[in-house]
C-alpha positions in Angstrom: -11.4 -8.2 9.3 -7.7 -7.3 8.9 -7.1 -4.1 7.1 -3.8 -3.6 5.1 -2.6 -0.7 3.2 -1.0 0.2 -0.1 0.7 3.5 -0.7 1.1 4.9 -4.5 2.0 8.0 -6.0 -0.8 9.8 -7.7 0.5 8.4 -11.1 0.6 4.7 -10.0 -3.0 5.1 -8.5 -4.1 6.7 -11.9 -2.5 3.4 -13.8 -4.5 1.2 -11.4 -7.9 3.2 -12.1 -7.0 3.3 -16.0 -6.3 -0.4 -16.4 -8.3 -1.7 -13.5 -5.1 -3.6 -12.4 -1.5 -3.1 -11.6 1.6 -5.1 -11.1 2.2 -2.2 -8.7 4.9 0.2 -8.2 8.9 0.2 -9.3 9.7 -1.8 -6.0 6.9 -4.3 -6.6 8.0 -4.9 -10.1 11.5 -5.4 -9.0 10.5 -7.7 -6.1 8.0 -9.7 -7.9 5.0 -8.9 -5.4 3.0 -6.0 -4.3 4.0 -4.7 -1.1 1.3 -3.8 1.7 1.6 -2.6 5.4 -0.4 -3.2 8.5 -1.8 -0.2 10.5 0.9 -0.7 12.8 3.6 -0.4 9.9 2.3 2.1 7.3 3.6 5.4 8.8 7.2 4.0 9.1 6.9 2.6 5.5 5.8 6.0 4.2 8.5 7.8 6.2 11.1 5.2 4.9 10.4 4.9 1.1 8.2 8.1 0.3 9.9 10.9 2.2 9.7 13.9 -0.2 7.4 12.4 -2.6 4.5 14.9 -2.0 1.1 13.8 -1.6 0.2 10.3 -2.0 -2.7 7.6 -2.0 -3.5 5.6 0.6 -5.5 2.3 -0.6 -7.4 0.3 2.1 -8.0 -3.5 1.5 -9.3 -6.4 3.5 -6.5 -9.1 3.8 -8.8 -12.0 4.0 -10.5 -11.1 0.8 -7.1 -11.6 -1.2 -7.0 -15.4 -0.3 -3.9 -17.5 -0.9 -2.3 -14.8 -2.9 -1.5 -12.9 0.1 1.5 -14.1 2.0 2.7 -12.8 5.3 6.5 -12.6 5.0 9.2 -11.5 7.5 10.6 -8.2 6.4 12.0 -5.0 8.0 13.0 -5.4 11.7 11.9 -9.2 11.7 8.0 -8.1 11.3 5.6 -9.9 9.1 4.3 -7.9 6.0 1.8 -8.6 3.7 2.8 -9.3 -0.1 0.6 -10.0 -2.8 1.7 -12.6 -5.4 -0.8 -11.3 -8.2 -1.6 -8.3 -9.9 -3.7 -5.6 -7.5 -7.2 -5.4 -8.8 -9.0 -2.0 -8.5 -12.1 -4.5 -7.3 -9.6 -5.4 -4.3 -9.6 -1.9 -2.9 -12.1 -1.1 -0.3 -11.3 2.5 -0.1 -9.0 5.2 -1.2 -7.7 8.3 0.9 -5.7 11.2 -0.1 -2.5 11.3 2.1 -1.3 14.8 2.1 2.4 15.7 2.7 2.9 18.1 5.4 6.4 19.8 6.5 7.1 17.0 8.8 5.9 13.9 6.7 2.4 12.7 5.9 -1.0 13.3 7.5 -2.5 10.0 8.4 -5.2 11.9 10.8 -8.3 9.6 11.0 -7.2 7.1 8.2 -5.9 4.1 10.2 -8.0 1.6 11.6 
């Protein structure tokens, strides 16, 4: 089982829970797919795209459960990143964790598998 991770601001996560699905954050809407990261990529993703964003939500999903809608595509630094080409459903999410902001970034202690 391959875990992948989605970072949401609290308001974006609230939209998912309210509607049961979402096309994602503004960057996802602009690019036409929902961006995810692997365990090895997620801390850099947060540092690069969510610096100063305050507390966040870390969603954990099983990559294989997303089927053919999940594509692994070359992105930052030539690495393969998972991209979902359909709406993210609340039922896709295995677990959700608070990702608290700290003075130096965000605290991932015990969250990545």
